[in-house]
Gaussian input, Z-matrix of N, CA and C with variables (Angstrom, degrees):
# hf/3-21g

backbone

0 1
 N
 C     1     B1
 C     2     B2     1     A1
 N     3     B3     2     A2     1     D1
 C     4     B4     3     A3     2     D2
 C     5     B5     4     A4     3     D3
 N     6     B6     5     A5     4     D4
 C     7     B7     6     A6     5     D5
 C     8     B8     7     A7     6     D6
 N     9     B9     8     A8     7     D7
 C    10    B10     9     A9     8     D8
 C    11    B11    10    A10     9     D9
 N    12    B12    11    A11    10    D10
 C    13    B13    12    A12    11    D11
 C    14    B14    13    A13    12    D12
 N    15    B15    14    A14    13    D13
 C    16    B16    15    A15    14    D14
 C    17    B17    16    A16    15    D15
 N    18    B18    17    A17    16    D16
 C    19    B19    18    A18    17    D17
 C    20    B20    19    A19    18    D18
 N    21    B21    20    A20    19    D19
 C    22    B22    21    A21    20    D20
 C    23    B23    22    A22    21    D21
 N    24    B24    23    A23    22    D22
 C    25    B25    24    A24    23    D23
 C    26    B26    25    A25    24    D24
 N    27    B27    26    A26    25    D25
 C    28    B28    27    A27    26    D26
 C    29    B29    28    A28    27    D27
 N    30    B30    29    A29    28    D28
 C    31    B31    30    A30    29    D29
 C    32    B32    31    A31    30    D30
 N    33    B33    32    A32    31    D31
 C    34    B34    33    A33    32    D32
 C    35    B35    34    A34    33    D33
 N    36    B36    35    A35    34    D34
 C    37    B37    36    A36    35    D35
 C    38    B38    37    A37    36    D36
 N    39    B39    38    A38    37    D37
 C    40    B40    39    A39    38    D38
 C    41    B41    40    A40    39    D39
 N    42    B42    41    A41    40    D40
 C    43    B43    42    A42    41    D41
 C    44    B44    43    A43    42    D42
 N    45    B45    44    A44    43    D43
 C    46    B46    45    A45    44    D44
 C    47    B47    46    A46    45    D45
 N    48    B48    47    A47    46    D46
 C    49    B49    48    A48    47    D47
 C    50    B50    49    A49    48    D48
 N    51    B51    50    A50    49    D49
 C    52    B52    51    A51    50    D50
 C    53    B53    52    A52    51    D51
 N    54    B54    53    A53    52    D52
 C    55    B55    54    A54    53    D53
 C    56    B56    55    A55    54    D54
 N    57    B57    56    A56    55    D55
 C    58    B58    57    A57    56    D56
 C    59    B59    58    A58    57    D57
 N    60    B60    59    A59    58    D58
 C    61    B61    60    A60    59    D59
 C    62    B62    61    A61    60    D60
 N    63    B63    62    A62    61    D61
 C    64    B64    63    A63    62    D62
 C    65    B65    64    A64    63    D63
 N    66    B66    65    A65    64    D64
 C    67    B67    66    A66    65    D65
 C    68    B68    67    A67    66    D66
 N    69    B69    68    A68    67    D67
 C    70    B70    69    A69    68    D68
 C    71    B71    70    A70    69    D69
 N    72    B72    71    A71    70    D70
 C    73    B73    72    A72    71    D71
 C    74    B74    73    A73    72    D72
 N    75    B75    74    A74    73    D73
 C    76    B76    75    A75    74    D74
 C    77    B77    76    A76    75    D75
 N    78    B78    77    A77    76    D76
 C    79    B79    78    A78    77    D77
 C    80    B80    79    A79    78    D78
 N    81    B81    80    A80    79    D79
 C    82    B82    81    A81    80    D80
 C    83    B83    82    A82    81    D81
 N    84    B84    83    A83    82    D82
 C    85    B85    84    A84    83    D83
 C    86    B86    85    A85    84    D84
 N    87    B87    86    A86    85    D85
 C    88    B88    87    A87    86    D86
 C    89    B89    88    A88    87    D87
 N    90    B90    89    A89    88    D88
 C    91    B91    90    A90    89    D89
 C    92    B92    91    A91    90    D90
 N    93    B93    92    A92    91    D91
 C    94    B94    93    A93    92    D92
 C    95    B95    94    A94    93    D93
 N    96    B96    95    A95    94    D94
 C    97    B97    96    A96    95    D95
 C    98    B98    97    A97    96    D96
 N    99    B99    98    A98    97    D97
 C   100   B100    99    A99    98    D98
 C   101   B101   100   A100    99    D99
 N   102   B102   101   A101   100   D100
 C   103   B103   102   A102   101   D101
 C   104   B104   103   A103   102   D102
 N   105   B105   104   A104   103   D103
 C   106   B106   105   A105   104   D104
 C   107   B107   106   A106   105   D105
 N   108   B108   107   A107   106   D106
 C   109   B109   108   A108   107   D107
 C   110   B110   109   A109   108   D108
 N   111   B111   110   A110   109   D109
 C   112   B112   111   A111   110   D110
 C   113   B113   112   A112   111   D111
 N   114   B114   113   A113   112   D112
 C   115   B115   114   A114   113   D113
 C   116   B116   115   A115   114   D114
 N   117   B117   116   A116   115   D115
 C   118   B118   117   A117   116   D116
 C   119   B119   118   A118   117   D117
 N   120   B120   119   A119   118   D118
 C   121   B121   120   A120   119   D119
 C   122   B122   121   A121   120   D120
 N   123   B123   122   A122   121   D121
 C   124   B124   123   A123   122   D122
 C   125   B125   124   A124   123   D123
 N   126   B126   125   A125   124   D124
 C   127   B127   126   A126   125   D125
 C   128   B128   127   A127   126   D126
 N   129   B129   128   A128   127   D127
 C   130   B130   129   A129   128   D128
 C   131   B131   130   A130   129   D129
 N   132   B132   131   A131   130   D130
 C   133   B133   132   A132   131   D131
 C   134   B134   133   A133   132   D132
 N   135   B135   134   A134   133   D133
 C   136   B136   135   A135   134   D134
 C   137   B137   136   A136   135   D135
 N   138   B138   137   A137   136   D136
 C   139   B139   138   A138   137   D137
 C   140   B140   139   A139   138   D138
 N   141   B141   140   A140   139   D139
 C   142   B142   141   A141   140   D140
 C   143   B143   142   A142   141   D141
 N   144   B144   143   A143   142   D142
 C   145   B145   144   A144   143   D143
 C   146   B146   145   A145   144   D144
 N   147   B147   146   A146   145   D145
 C   148   B148   147   A147   146   D146
 C   149   B149   148   A148   147   D147
 N   150   B150   149   A149   148   D148
 C   151   B151   150   A150   149   D149
 C   152   B152   151   A151   150   D150
 N   153   B153   152   A152   151   D151
 C   154   B154   153   A153   152   D152
 C   155   B155   154   A154   153   D153
 N   156   B156   155   A155   154   D154
 C   157   B157   156   A156   155   D155
 C   158   B158   157   A157   156   D156
 N   159   B159   158   A158   157   D157
 C   160   B160   159   A159   158   D158
 C   161   B161   160   A160   159   D159
 N   162   B162   161   A161   160   D160
 C   163   B163   162   A162   161   D161
 C   164   B164   163   A163   162   D162
 N   165   B165   164   A164   163   D163
 C   166   B166   165   A165   164   D164
 C   167   B167   166   A166   165   D165
 N   168   B168   167   A167   166   D166
 C   169   B169   168   A168   167   D167
 C   170   B170   169   A169   168   D168
 N   171   B171   170   A170   169   D169
 C   172   B172   171   A171   170   D170
 C   173   B173   172   A172   171   D171
 N   174   B174   173   A173   172   D172
 C   175   B175   174   A174   173   D173
 C   176   B176   175   A175   174   D174
 N   177   B177   176   A176   175   D175
 C   178   B178   177   A177   176   D176
 C   179   B179   178   A178   177   D177
 N   180   B180   179   A179   178   D178
 C   181   B181   180   A180   179   D179
 C   182   B182   181   A181   180   D180
 N   183   B183   182   A182   181   D181
 C   184   B184   183   A183   182   D182
 C   185   B185   184   A184   183   D183
 N   186   B186   185   A185   184   D184
 C   187   B187   186   A186   185   D185
 C   188   B188   187   A187   186   D186
 N   189   B189   188   A188   187   D187
 C   190   B190   189   A189   188   D188
 C   191   B191   190   A190   189   D189
 N   192   B192   191   A191   190   D190
 C   193   B193   192   A192   191   D191
 C   194   B194   193   A193   192   D192
 N   195   B195   194   A194   193   D193
 C   196   B196   195   A195   194   D194
 C   197   B197   196   A196   195   D195
 N   198   B198   197   A197   196   D196
 C   199   B199   198   A198   197   D197
 C   200   B200   199   A199   198   D198
 N   201   B201   200   A200   199   D199
 C   202   B202   201   A201   200   D200
 C   203   B203   202   A202   201   D201
 N   204   B204   203   A203   202   D202
 C   205   B205   204   A204   203   D203
 C   206   B206   205   A205   204   D204
 N   207   B207   206   A206   205   D205
 C   208   B208   207   A207   206   D206
 C   209   B209   208   A208   207   D207
 N   210   B210   209   A209   208   D208
 C   211   B211   210   A210   209   D209
 C   212   B212   211   A211   210   D210
 N   213   B213   212   A212   211   D211
 C   214   B214   213   A213   212   D212
 C   215   B215   214   A214   213   D213
 N   216   B216   215   A215   214   D214
 C   217   B217   216   A216   215   D215
 C   218   B218   217   A217   216   D216
 N   219   B219   218   A218   217   D217
 C   220   B220   219   A219   218   D218
 C   221   B221   220   A220   219   D219
 N   222   B222   221   A221   220   D220
 C   223   B223   222   A222   221   D221
 C   224   B224   223   A223   222   D222
 N   225   B225   224   A224   223   D223
 C   226   B226   225   A225   224   D224
 C   227   B227   226   A226   225   D225
 N   228   B228   227   A227   226   D226
 C   229   B229   228   A228   227   D227
 C   230   B230   229   A229   228   D228
 N   231   B231   230   A230   229   D229
 C   232   B232   231   A231   230   D230
 C   233   B233   232   A232   231   D231
 N   234   B234   233   A233   232   D232
 C   235   B235   234   A234   233   D233
 C   236   B236   235   A235   234   D234
 N   237   B237   236   A236   235   D235
 C   238   B238   237   A237   236   D236
 C   239   B239   238   A238   237   D237
 N   240   B240   239   A239   238   D238
 C   241   B241   240   A240   239   D239
 C   242   B242   241   A241   240   D240
 N   243   B243   242   A242   241   D241
 C   244   B244   243   A243   242   D242
 C   245   B245   244   A244   243   D243
 N   246   B246   245   A245   244   D244
 C   247   B247   246   A246   245   D245
 C   248   B248   247   A247   246   D246
 N   249   B249   248   A248   247   D247
 C   250   B250   249   A249   248   D248
 C   251   B251   250   A250   249   D249
 N   252   B252   251   A251   250   D250
 C   253   B253   252   A252   251   D251
 C   254   B254   253   A253   252   D252
 N   255   B255   254   A254   253   D253
 C   256   B256   255   A255   254   D254
 C   257   B257   256   A256   255   D255
 N   258   B258   257   A257   256   D256
 C   259   B259   258   A258   257   D257
 C   260   B260   259   A259   258   D258
 N   261   B261   260   A260   259   D259
 C   262   B262   261   A261   260   D260
 C   263   B263   262   A262   261   D261
 N   264   B264   263   A263   262   D262
 C   265   B265   264   A264   263   D263
 C   266   B266   265   A265   264   D264
 N   267   B267   266   A266   265   D265
 C   268   B268   267   A267   266   D266
 C   269   B269   268   A268   267   D267
 N   270   B270   269   A269   268   D268
 C   271   B271   270   A270   269   D269
 C   272   B272   271   A271   270   D270
 N   273   B273   272   A272   271   D271
 C   274   B274   273   A273   272   D272
 C   275   B275   274   A274   273   D273
 N   276   B276   275   A275   274   D274
 C   277   B277   276   A276   275   D275
 C   278   B278   277   A277   276   D276
 N   279   B279   278   A278   277   D277
 C   280   B280   279   A279   278   D278
 C   281   B281   280   A280   279   D279
 N   282   B282   281   A281   280   D280
 C   283   B283   282   A282   281   D281
 C   284   B284   283   A283   282   D282
 N   285   B285   284   A284   283   D283
 C   286   B286   285   A285   284   D284
 C   287   B287   286   A286   285   D285
 N   288   B288   287   A287   286   D286
 C   289   B289   288   A288   287   D287
 C   290   B290   289   A289   288   D288
 N   291   B291   290   A290   289   D289
 C   292   B292   291   A291   290   D290
 C   293   B293   292   A292   291   D291
 N   294   B294   293   A293   292   D292
 C   295   B295   294   A294   293   D293
 C   296   B296   295   A295   294   D294
 N   297   B297   296   A296   295   D295
 C   298   B298   297   A297   296   D296
 C   299   B299   298   A298   297   D297
 N   300   B300   299   A299   298   D298
 C   301   B301   300   A300   299   D299
 C   302   B302   301   A301   300   D300
 N   303   B303   302   A302   301   D301
 C   304   B304   303   A303   302   D302
 C   305   B305   304   A304   303   D303
 N   306   B306   305   A305   304   D304
 C   307   B307   306   A306   305   D305
 C   308   B308   307   A307   306   D306
 N   309   B309   308   A308   307   D307
 C   310   B310   309   A309   308   D308
 C   311   B311   310   A310   309   D309
 N   312   B312   311   A311   310   D310
 C   313   B313   312   A312   311   D311
 C   314   B314   313   A313   312   D312

   B1=1.4472
   B2=1.5275
   B3=1.3010
   B4=1.4619
   B5=1.5239
   B6=1.3177
   B7=1.4570
   B8=1.5188
   B9=1.3224
   B10=1.4638
   B11=1.5206
   B12=1.3257
   B13=1.4589
   B14=1.5195
   B15=1.3074
   B16=1.4625
   B17=1.5292
   B18=1.3161
   B19=1.4612
   B20=1.5234
   B21=1.3169
   B22=1.4571
   B23=1.5298
   B24=1.3120
   B25=1.4594
   B26=1.5254
   B27=1.3143
   B28=1.4580
   B29=1.5164
   B30=1.3160
   B31=1.4678
   B32=1.5248
   B33=1.3105
   B34=1.4568
   B35=1.5283
   B36=1.3087
   B37=1.4606
   B38=1.5150
   B39=1.3168
   B40=1.4685
   B41=1.5193
   B42=1.3322
   B43=1.4704
   B44=1.5255
   B45=1.3061
   B46=1.4551
   B47=1.5237
   B48=1.3149
   B49=1.4593
   B50=1.5118
   B51=1.3171
   B52=1.4592
   B53=1.5187
   B54=1.3035
   B55=1.4614
   B56=1.5160
   B57=1.3166
   B58=1.4623
   B59=1.5182
   B60=1.3103
   B61=1.4579
   B62=1.5231
   B63=1.3167
   B64=1.4639
   B65=1.5293
   B66=1.3238
   B67=1.4597
   B68=1.5210
   B69=1.3085
   B70=1.4660
   B71=1.5220
   B72=1.3073
   B73=1.4621
   B74=1.5195
   B75=1.3152
   B76=1.4592
   B77=1.5099
   B78=1.3078
   B79=1.4625
   B80=1.5227
   B81=1.3189
   B82=1.4636
   B83=1.5230
   B84=1.3191
   B85=1.4628
   B86=1.5272
   B87=1.3083
   B88=1.4641
   B89=1.5275
   B90=1.3230
   B91=1.4659
   B92=1.5238
   B93=1.3341
   B94=1.4642
   B95=1.5156
   B96=1.3163
   B97=1.4626
   B98=1.5272
   B99=1.3274
   B100=1.4651
   B101=1.5192
   B102=1.3172
   B103=1.4676
   B104=1.5213
   B105=1.3243
   B106=1.4626
   B107=1.5241
   B108=1.3133
   B109=1.4631
   B110=1.5223
   B111=1.3188
   B112=1.4636
   B113=1.5172
   B114=1.3213
   B115=1.4591
   B116=1.5236
   B117=1.3281
   B118=1.4599
   B119=1.5211
   B120=1.3211
   B121=1.4646
   B122=1.5206
   B123=1.3139
   B124=1.4640
   B125=1.5283
   B126=1.3213
   B127=1.4653
   B128=1.5202
   B129=1.3165
   B130=1.4680
   B131=1.5256
   B132=1.3285
   B133=1.4623
   B134=1.5187
   B135=1.3197
   B136=1.4656
   B137=1.5270
   B138=1.3207
   B139=1.4641
   B140=1.5218
   B141=1.3188
   B142=1.4658
   B143=1.5253
   B144=1.3185
   B145=1.4608
   B146=1.5250
   B147=1.3285
   B148=1.4636
   B149=1.5184
   B150=1.3184
   B151=1.4614
   B152=1.5243
   B153=1.3179
   B154=1.4586
   B155=1.5274
   B156=1.3143
   B157=1.4554
   B158=1.5290
   B159=1.3255
   B160=1.4586
   B161=1.5198
   B162=1.3244
   B163=1.4685
   B164=1.5243
   B165=1.3331
   B166=1.4634
   B167=1.5229
   B168=1.3182
   B169=1.4636
   B170=1.5185
   B171=1.3416
   B172=1.4529
   B173=1.5247
   B174=1.3217
   B175=1.4534
   B176=1.5284
   B177=1.3281
   B178=1.4612
   B179=1.5208
   B180=1.3203
   B181=1.4591
   B182=1.5138
   B183=1.2820
   B184=1.4617
   B185=1.5297
   B186=1.3223
   B187=1.4557
   B188=1.5337
   B189=1.3037
   B190=1.4604
   B191=1.5290
   B192=1.3197
   B193=1.4677
   B194=1.5253
   B195=1.3247
   B196=1.4604
   B197=1.5166
   B198=1.3126
   B199=1.4547
   B200=1.5295
   B201=1.3284
   B202=1.4561
   B203=1.5217
   B204=1.3209
   B205=1.4641
   B206=1.5315
   B207=1.3117
   B208=1.4666
   B209=1.5205
   B210=1.3281
   B211=1.4628
   B212=1.5229
   B213=1.3302
   B214=1.4654
   B215=1.5265
   B216=1.3047
   B217=1.4612
   B218=1.5272
   B219=1.3098
   B220=1.4536
   B221=1.5216
   B222=1.3370
   B223=1.4574
   B224=1.5131
   B225=1.3213
   B226=1.4646
   B227=1.5223
   B228=1.3087
   B229=1.4660
   B230=1.5310
   B231=1.3292
   B232=1.4622
   B233=1.5228
   B234=1.3240
   B235=1.4639
   B236=1.5190
   B237=1.3231
   B238=1.4596
   B239=1.5291
   B240=1.3226
   B241=1.4592
   B242=1.5285
   B243=1.3225
   B244=1.4582
   B245=1.5210
   B246=1.3070
   B247=1.4604
   B248=1.5237
   B249=1.2916
   B250=1.4697
   B251=1.5189
   B252=1.3124
   B253=1.4546
   B254=1.5074
   B255=1.3183
   B256=1.4631
   B257=1.5155
   B258=1.3228
   B259=1.4693
   B260=1.5185
   B261=1.3108
   B262=1.4635
   B263=1.5185
   B264=1.3160
   B265=1.4561
   B266=1.5176
   B267=1.3125
   B268=1.4607
   B269=1.5349
   B270=1.3318
   B271=1.4649
   B272=1.5289
   B273=1.3267
   B274=1.4620
   B275=1.5291
   B276=1.3232
   B277=1.4610
   B278=1.5180
   B279=1.3254
   B280=1.4649
   B281=1.5256
   B282=1.3157
   B283=1.4698
   B284=1.5266
   B285=1.3147
   B286=1.4677
   B287=1.5199
   B288=1.3256
   B289=1.4680
   B290=1.5206
   B291=1.3175
   B292=1.4589
   B293=1.5136
   B294=1.3331
   B295=1.4574
   B296=1.5170
   B297=1.3286
   B298=1.4580
   B299=1.5144
   B300=1.3156
   B301=1.4552
   B302=1.5183
   B303=1.3321
   B304=1.4697
   B305=1.5219
   B306=1.3249
   B307=1.4574
   B308=1.5219
   B309=1.3016
   B310=1.4570
   B311=1.5199
   B312=1.3294
   B313=1.4552
   B314=1.5058
   A1=110.07
   A2=116.89
   A3=120.34
   A4=111.09
   A5=116.93
   A6=120.58
   A7=112.37
   A8=116.53
   A9=119.99
   A10=110.68
   A11=117.40
   A12=119.21
   A13=111.91
   A14=118.05
   A15=120.68
   A16=109.58
   A17=116.83
   A18=120.26
   A19=111.40
   A20=117.10
   A21=121.51
   A22=110.22
   A23=116.99
   A24=121.28
   A25=110.91
   A26=117.20
   A27=121.09
   A28=112.29
   A29=116.66
   A30=121.05
   A31=110.25
   A32=115.88
   A33=121.17
   A34=109.92
   A35=116.91
   A36=120.83
   A37=112.48
   A38=116.76
   A39=120.46
   A40=110.95
   A41=116.78
   A42=119.68
   A43=111.60
   A44=116.83
   A45=119.97
   A46=110.84
   A47=117.63
   A48=120.94
   A49=112.87
   A50=117.06
   A51=118.96
   A52=111.45
   A53=118.46
   A54=120.04
   A55=110.59
   A56=118.51
   A57=121.33
   A58=111.03
   A59=117.74
   A60=121.83
   A61=111.03
   A62=117.20
   A63=121.30
   A64=112.17
   A65=117.59
   A66=119.79
   A67=111.59
   A68=115.44
   A69=122.06
   A70=109.16
   A71=116.10
   A72=120.29
   A73=110.40
   A74=115.58
   A75=120.34
   A76=113.79
   A77=118.44
   A78=121.73
   A79=111.32
   A80=116.05
   A81=119.78
   A82=112.19
   A83=116.80
   A84=119.81
   A85=111.24
   A86=117.69
   A87=120.53
   A88=110.41
   A89=116.83
   A90=120.36
   A91=110.34
   A92=116.73
   A93=120.17
   A94=111.39
   A95=116.55
   A96=121.14
   A97=110.88
   A98=116.42
   A99=120.32
   A100=111.21
   A101=116.87
   A102=120.80
   A103=111.08
   A104=116.46
   A105=120.22
   A106=111.12
   A107=117.51
   A108=120.24
   A109=112.18
   A110=117.27
   A111=120.21
   A112=110.93
   A113=116.52
   A114=120.45
   A115=111.65
   A116=117.77
   A117=120.63
   A118=112.39
   A119=118.03
   A120=120.35
   A121=110.96
   A122=117.01
   A123=119.81
   A124=111.26
   A125=116.63
   A126=119.97
   A127=112.14
   A128=117.53
   A129=118.75
   A130=111.58
   A131=117.42
   A132=119.30
   A133=112.18
   A134=115.64
   A135=120.61
   A136=111.04
   A137=117.05
   A138=120.39
   A139=112.40
   A140=117.43
   A141=118.55
   A142=110.58
   A143=117.53
   A144=119.65
   A145=111.36
   A146=116.65
   A147=118.67
   A148=111.64
   A149=117.28
   A150=119.41
   A151=112.39
   A152=117.88
   A153=120.41
   A154=110.34
   A155=116.37
   A156=120.70
   A157=110.37
   A158=116.71
   A159=120.73
   A160=110.95
   A161=116.89
   A162=119.91
   A163=110.79
   A164=117.12
   A165=120.05
   A166=110.99
   A167=117.48
   A168=120.53
   A169=111.57
   A170=116.81
   A171=120.11
   A172=111.14
   A173=118.01
   A174=120.24
   A175=111.32
   A176=116.95
   A177=120.02
   A178=111.74
   A179=116.12
   A180=121.52
   A181=108.28
   A182=116.04
   A183=120.34
   A184=110.65
   A185=117.77
   A186=121.54
   A187=111.32
   A188=115.15
   A189=120.97
   A190=109.12
   A191=115.94
   A192=120.68
   A193=109.32
   A194=114.86
   A195=121.63
   A196=108.79
   A197=117.23
   A198=122.37
   A199=107.74
   A200=116.49
   A201=120.20
   A202=113.18
   A203=118.28
   A204=118.60
   A205=110.97
   A206=117.54
   A207=120.37
   A208=110.79
   A209=117.25
   A210=120.47
   A211=110.80
   A212=117.94
   A213=120.41
   A214=110.46
   A215=115.76
   A216=119.72
   A217=110.68
   A218=116.61
   A219=120.38
   A220=112.37
   A221=119.01
   A222=116.82
   A223=110.89
   A224=117.59
   A225=119.19
   A226=110.91
   A227=116.76
   A228=120.13
   A229=110.05
   A230=117.39
   A231=120.30
   A232=111.92
   A233=116.62
   A234=120.07
   A235=111.38
   A236=115.24
   A237=119.60
   A238=111.01
   A239=116.99
   A240=119.75
   A241=112.75
   A242=118.58
   A243=120.26
   A244=112.32
   A245=119.11
   A246=121.25
   A247=112.70
   A248=118.93
   A249=120.11
   A250=112.41
   A251=118.56
   A252=119.18
   A253=114.82
   A254=118.09
   A255=119.65
   A256=113.66
   A257=119.57
   A258=120.16
   A259=112.26
   A260=118.11
   A261=121.26
   A262=113.60
   A263=117.78
   A264=121.26
   A265=111.19
   A266=115.07
   A267=120.92
   A268=108.33
   A269=118.49
   A270=119.98
   A271=114.32
   A272=118.27
   A273=118.68
   A274=110.93
   A275=117.14
   A276=120.34
   A277=111.01
   A278=117.77
   A279=120.58
   A280=110.67
   A281=116.82
   A282=120.35
   A283=109.90
   A284=117.05
   A285=120.56
   A286=110.64
   A287=117.26
   A288=120.77
   A289=110.85
   A290=117.09
   A291=119.91
   A292=112.79
   A293=116.90
   A294=121.18
   A295=111.99
   A296=117.78
   A297=121.16
   A298=113.62
   A299=118.61
   A300=118.61
   A301=111.88
   A302=116.02
   A303=120.25
   A304=111.11
   A305=117.17
   A306=120.31
   A307=112.68
   A308=118.05
   A309=119.86
   A310=113.49
   A311=117.37
   A312=119.89
   A313=109.96
   D1=-45.86
   D2=-178.67
   D3=-64.29
   D4=-40.25
   D5=178.69
   D6=-62.82
   D7=-37.57
   D8=178.81
   D9=-66.36
   D10=-40.99
   D11=179.40
   D12=-71.89
   D13=-31.93
   D14=174.74
   D15=-65.92
   D16=-40.68
   D17=177.05
   D18=-65.25
   D19=-39.63
   D20=177.07
   D21=-62.05
   D22=-45.30
   D23=178.66
   D24=-63.51
   D25=-41.53
   D26=178.53
   D27=-65.15
   D28=-39.87
   D29=179.05
   D30=-66.92
   D31=-39.34
   D32=176.12
   D33=-62.13
   D34=-42.97
   D35=176.84
   D36=-65.52
   D37=-35.05
   D38=178.33
   D39=-66.44
   D40=-50.26
   D41=-177.38
   D42=-65.15
   D43=-48.89
   D44=-176.87
   D45=-75.15
   D46=-38.65
   D47=-179.48
   D48=-66.84
   D49=-38.12
   D50=-179.72
   D51=-70.26
   D52=-34.93
   D53=178.94
   D54=-76.42
   D55=-25.85
   D56=177.07
   D57=-66.55
   D58=-37.49
   D59=179.55
   D60=-71.00
   D61=-36.56
   D62=-174.90
   D63=-76.47
   D64=-37.87
   D65=-174.19
   D66=-76.62
   D67=155.58
   D68=177.10
   D69=-93.02
   D70=173.73
   D71=177.73
   D72=-62.23
   D73=141.07
   D74=179.85
   D75=94.45
   D76=-2.18
   D77=179.27
   D78=-107.81
   D79=43.02
   D80=-178.90
   D81=-65.66
   D82=-25.20
   D83=-178.94
   D84=-62.16
   D85=-35.57
   D86=178.74
   D87=-67.83
   D88=-38.60
   D89=178.48
   D90=-66.02
   D91=-43.11
   D92=178.10
   D93=-64.44
   D94=-38.40
   D95=178.63
   D96=-65.72
   D97=-40.39
   D98=177.93
   D99=-63.42
   D100=-41.53
   D101=179.43
   D102=-66.39
   D103=-45.18
   D104=-178.79
   D105=-65.81
   D106=-44.75
   D107=-178.28
   D108=-66.05
   D109=-38.30
   D110=178.20
   D111=-63.09
   D112=-45.35
   D113=-178.43
   D114=-70.46
   D115=-40.96
   D116=-177.73
   D117=-67.66
   D118=-39.97
   D119=-179.64
   D120=-66.87
   D121=-41.81
   D122=179.10
   D123=-66.55
   D124=-43.71
   D125=-179.22
   D126=-67.38
   D127=-41.02
   D128=-179.92
   D129=-70.40
   D130=-33.37
   D131=174.25
   D132=-64.09
   D133=-42.13
   D134=178.86
   D135=-65.09
   D136=-46.98
   D137=-178.86
   D138=-67.22
   D139=-35.64
   D140=179.13
   D141=-64.65
   D142=-38.80
   D143=178.53
   D144=-70.05
   D145=-39.50
   D146=178.46
   D147=-62.06
   D148=-46.09
   D149=-178.49
   D150=-73.66
   D151=-33.49
   D152=175.20
   D153=-64.90
   D154=-43.56
   D155=178.06
   D156=-65.87
   D157=-37.30
   D158=178.32
   D159=-64.00
   D160=-42.53
   D161=-179.01
   D162=-67.70
   D163=-42.80
   D164=-179.35
   D165=-66.73
   D166=-46.27
   D167=179.83
   D168=-68.06
   D169=-35.12
   D170=-178.64
   D171=-68.48
   D172=-28.40
   D173=176.90
   D174=-73.45
   D175=-33.01
   D176=-179.83
   D177=-80.06
   D178=-41.47
   D179=178.21
   D180=-123.87
   D181=166.13
   D182=-179.70
   D183=-83.49
   D184=-21.37
   D185=-176.49
   D186=-81.74
   D187=140.64
   D188=176.57
   D189=-89.92
   D190=121.54
   D191=178.92
   D192=-129.23
   D193=150.29
   D194=176.30
   D195=-117.88
   D196=134.16
   D197=177.55
   D198=-102.63
   D199=102.58
   D200=-174.77
   D201=-73.66
   D202=-27.92
   D203=178.53
   D204=-66.65
   D205=-36.02
   D206=174.53
   D207=-68.47
   D208=-35.31
   D209=178.99
   D210=-66.85
   D211=-39.65
   D212=177.57
   D213=-64.20
   D214=-41.96
   D215=177.87
   D216=-62.07
   D217=-38.99
   D218=-176.46
   D219=-73.93
   D220=-32.54
   D221=176.65
   D222=-72.81
   D223=-25.83
   D224=172.77
   D225=-68.57
   D226=-37.46
   D227=175.93
   D228=-68.25
   D229=-35.56
   D230=174.81
   D231=-63.02
   D232=-39.82
   D233=176.17
   D234=-65.70
   D235=-41.10
   D236=179.73
   D237=-64.74
   D238=-38.93
   D239=-176.01
   D240=-74.08
   D241=-23.02
   D242=-178.39
   D243=-94.85
   D244=-12.70
   D245=-172.90
   D246=-60.95
   D247=-37.57
   D248=-177.04
   D249=-71.21
   D250=-33.60
   D251=-173.85
   D252=-123.28
   D253=29.72
   D254=-173.56
   D255=-68.92
   D256=-18.30
   D257=176.21
   D258=-100.65
   D259=-10.28
   D260=-177.02
   D261=-100.32
   D262=-11.95
   D263=-177.06
   D264=-101.77
   D265=151.44
   D266=171.58
   D267=-80.19
   D268=160.99
   D269=-179.47
   D270=-58.31
   D271=-36.11
   D272=178.42
   D273=-65.37
   D274=-34.26
   D275=178.28
   D276=-72.88
   D277=-29.46
   D278=175.89
   D279=-67.42
   D280=-36.59
   D281=176.79
   D282=-65.50
   D283=-43.39
   D284=178.56
   D285=-65.65
   D286=-39.73
   D287=178.10
   D288=-61.65
   D289=-44.90
   D290=178.11
   D291=-67.55
   D292=-35.89
   D293=-179.11
   D294=-70.94
   D295=-43.39
   D296=-175.02
   D297=-76.87
   D298=-11.72
   D299=177.31
   D300=-67.40
   D301=-14.84
   D302=177.60
   D303=-59.66
   D304=-39.77
   D305=-177.19
   D306=-97.18
   D307=-12.72
   D308=-178.89
   D309=-93.75
   D310=-17.61
   D311=-178.96
   D312=-99.88

């Protein structure tokens, strides 16, 4: 669990840190957009896997269970899927990108 969050923090630093070096003064909106898109794609990927797993498991058994190892894997896929376009997408598109990686990966 700790390793996954360290990787998430490092990826966040990579996306936001790399765009901070490239942009000139006065372009703070791009940095904020990069931070928001990185976080939203990872979170929506994680939540989509948790709820998908909950629905599938809930149909087989009556008990609701969450598989956190699958959720960690899915937020890494959400980070991977947003890395190429984190400055070109709007936040709503970052949520869709993170959500749809559930079926594309």
